[in-house]
Structure formats: C-alpha cells, structure tokens
C-alpha positions in Angstrom: 0.0 0.0 0.0 2.9 2.4 0.7 4.1 2.0 -2.8 0.7 2.6 -4.2 0.3 5.9 -2.3 4.0 6.9 -2.7 4.4 10.7 -3.0 0.9 11.3 -1.5 1.0 9.6 1.9 3.9 8.9 4.4 3.5 5.7 6.3 5.2 5.5 9.6 5.3 2.4 11.8 5.6 2.9 15.6 6.6 0.2 18.0 4.4 1.1 21.0 6.6 -0.8 23.4 9.5 1.5 22.5 7.6 4.7 21.8 4.9 4.6 24.5 4.7 8.4 24.5 3.6 8.4 20.8 1.0 5.7 21.5 -0.3 7.7 24.4 -0.4 10.9 22.4 -2.6 9.2 19.8 -4.6 7.2 22.3 -3.7 3.9 20.7 -5.3 1.1 22.8 -5.4 -1.8 20.4 -3.1 -3.0 17.6 -3.0 -2.6 14.8 -4.2 1.0 14.7 -3.8 3.3 11.7 -4.0 7.0 12.5 -4.2 9.5 9.6 -2.7 12.8 10.5 -3.0 15.8 8.2 -1.6 19.2 9.1 -0.9 18.0 12.6 -4.5 17.0 13.2 -5.9 13.5 13.3 -8.4 13.1 10.4 -9.0 9.4 10.5 -8.5 6.2 12.5 -8.9 2.5 11.7 -8.5 -0.2 14.4 -7.8 -3.5 12.9 -6.4 -4.6 9.5 -9.5 -4.1 7.3 -7.8 -3.0 4.0 -11.0 -1.7 2.5 -11.6 0.6 5.5 -8.0 1.7 5.5 -8.0 2.6 1.8 -11.3 4.4 2.1 -10.0 6.5 5.0 -6.8 7.4 3.2 -8.6 8.3 0.0 -11.1 10.5 1.9 -8.2 12.3 3.7 -6.5 13.0 0.4 
C-alpha cells in the first residue's frame, strides 16, 4: 500500500513498546491501529487490518 500511495502519503510504523509516548499521544489502545494525521491533526483512524476501510479512510483524507 505504501508504494501505491508513494508521494501522497507517508506511512510510519511505531513500536508502541519502544515509543509509548507516541502511543499515548494518539490514544492507541489496540493494535494494529492506523491513524491518519494531516496538518498535525488526526483526520481518521482504523483499528484492525481491514484493508478496504484503510483505503477508504486514506482516500477520503487526500
């Protein structure tokens, strides 16, 4: 998916065990969680690995 959205979306993986502060800042309680941030603001969130939901959320944010 990262290759498909290359140049439009930056994907960043966070190890919540090593970066608990980031997980806390974005209120990540379950994994996997995908948070879309645009202009410093959260504009979308998907908990789980539902590819269709993730794609829809990313497309909407673009």
